[in-house]
C-alpha positions as CSV (number, residue, x, y, z in Angstrom):
1,X,138.6,214.5,164.8
2,X,139.5,211.4,162.8
3,X,139.7,209.2,166.0
4,X,136.3,210.5,167.1
5,X,134.8,209.8,163.6
6,X,136.2,206.2,163.7
7,X,134.9,205.7,167.2
8,X,131.5,207.0,166.2
9,X,131.4,204.7,163.1
10,X,132.4,201.7,165.3
11,X,129.7,202.6,167.8
12,X,127.1,202.8,165.1
13,X,128.2,199.5,163.6
14,X,128.0,197.9,167.1
15,X,124.4,199.3,167.5
16,X,123.4,198.0,164.1
17,X,124.8,194.6,164.9
18,X,123.0,194.5,168.3
19,X,119.7,195.6,166.6
20,X,120.1,192.9,163.9
21,X,120.8,190.2,166.6
22,X,117.7,191.4,168.5
23,X,115.6,191.2,165.4
24,X,116.8,187.7,164.7
25,X,116.2,186.6,168.3
26,X,112.6,188.0,168.1
27,X,112.0,186.3,164.8
28,X,113.2,183.0,166.3
29,X,111.0,183.4,169.3
30,X,108.0,184.2,167.1
31,X,108.8,181.1,165.0
32,X,109.0,179.0,168.2
33,X,105.7,180.4,169.4
34,X,104.0,179.8,166.0
35,X,105.4,176.2,166.0
36,X,104.1,175.6,169.5
37,X,100.6,176.9,168.5
38,X,100.6,174.6,165.4
39,X,101.6,171.6,167.5
40,X,98.9,172.3,170.0
41,X,96.3,172.5,167.2
42,X,97.3,169.4,165.2
43,X,99.6,167.4,167.4
44,X,103.3,166.7,167.3
45,X,103.0,163.6,165.1
46,X,101.0,165.5,162.5
47,X,103.3,168.5,162.6
48,X,106.3,166.2,162.0
49,X,104.2,164.5,159.2
50,X,103.7,167.9,157.6
51,X,107.4,168.6,157.7
52,X,108.2,165.2,156.3
53,X,105.7,165.7,153.5
54,X,107.3,169.1,152.7
55,X,110.6,167.3,152.5
56,X,109.1,164.7,150.1
57,X,109.6,162.0,152.7
58,X,106.2,160.4,151.9
59,X,106.7,157.1,153.7
60,X,107.7,158.9,156.9
61,X,104.9,161.4,156.5
62,X,102.4,158.6,156.2
63,X,103.7,156.8,159.3
64,X,103.6,159.9,161.3
65,X,100.0,160.8,160.1
66,X,98.9,157.3,161.1
67,X,100.5,157.8,164.5
68,X,98.6,161.1,164.8
69,X,95.3,159.3,163.9
70,X,95.7,157.3,167.1
71,X,95.5,160.6,169.2
72,X,92.8,160.9,171.8
73,X,92.2,164.5,170.5
74,X,89.6,164.6,167.8
75,X,91.2,167.7,166.2
76,X,94.5,165.8,165.9
77,X,92.7,162.8,164.3
78,X,91.1,165.1,161.8
79,X,94.4,166.7,161.0
80,X,95.8,163.2,160.3
81,X,93.1,162.5,157.7
82,X,93.9,165.8,156.0
83,X,97.6,164.9,156.0
84,X,96.8,161.5,154.5
85,X,94.8,163.2,151.7
86,X,97.7,165.7,151.1
87,X,100.2,162.8,151.0
88,X,98.1,160.9,148.5
89,X,97.6,164.0,146.4
90,X,101.3,164.9,146.4
91,X,102.0,161.3,145.2
92,X,99.4,161.6,142.5
93,X,97.4,158.8,144.1
94,X,94.0,160.2,143.0
95,X,92.0,157.1,144.3
96,X,93.7,157.4,147.7
97,X,93.1,161.1,147.9
98,X,89.4,160.7,146.8
99,X,88.9,158.2,149.6
100,X,90.3,160.6,152.1
101,X,88.1,163.4,150.7
102,X,85.0,161.2,151.3
103,X,86.2,160.6,154.8
104,X,86.7,164.3,155.4
105,X,83.0,165.0,154.4
106,X,82.1,162.7,157.3
107,X,84.6,164.1,159.8
108,X,85.1,167.8,159.1
109,X,82.1,169.9,159.9
110,X,83.4,172.6,157.5
111,X,83.5,170.3,154.5
112,X,80.2,169.5,152.7
113,X,81.5,167.7,149.6
114,X,84.4,165.7,148.4
115,X,85.0,168.4,145.8
116,X,85.2,171.1,148.5
117,X,87.8,168.9,150.3
118,X,89.7,168.5,147.1
119,X,89.8,172.2,146.5
120,X,91.0,172.9,150.0
121,X,93.7,170.2,149.7
122,X,94.9,171.6,146.4
123,X,95.2,175.0,148.0
124,X,97.2,173.7,150.9
125,X,99.4,171.6,148.6
126,X,100.1,174.5,146.4
127,X,101.2,176.5,149.5
128,X,103.4,173.7,150.6
129,X,105.0,173.5,147.1
130,X,105.7,177.2,147.4
131,X,107.2,176.7,150.8
132,X,109.5,174.0,149.3
133,X,110.7,176.5,146.8
134,X,111.3,179.2,149.4
135,X,113.3,176.7,151.5
136,X,115.4,175.8,148.5
137,X,113.9,172.3,148.4
138,X,113.3,170.6,145.0
139,X,109.9,169.4,143.9
140,X,109.2,165.8,144.8
141,X,110.5,163.5,142.2
142,X,112.7,166.1,140.7
């Protein structure tokens, strides 16, 4: 009976381990699919710019956003302007951010005023700062 109980326990542990590994694999696939969807929407350079900004690598983020601005895809070019606004905002460059907000009024059909662009950028930046914390990253300049 004891051997059978030990065997049963080991079998259950193996099942639990297999289930856990399957869940991790599914989560990784979902993350890859989500990442591919984001890259298709905003472009590789802009996605890398976002990740650099999240890591407080502002120079690198700016360089990548400028590269994204050269895209033939108008959605990718628009994403570059948003990223440049976010980078300026994160660095507390209010004049630079304001200039980008004005540019967004011209380029983004969903944005009617610089104030609206500013509010949306603030929301995105707060989400990014929350992501930094969840990833164990420090606040920029900390």
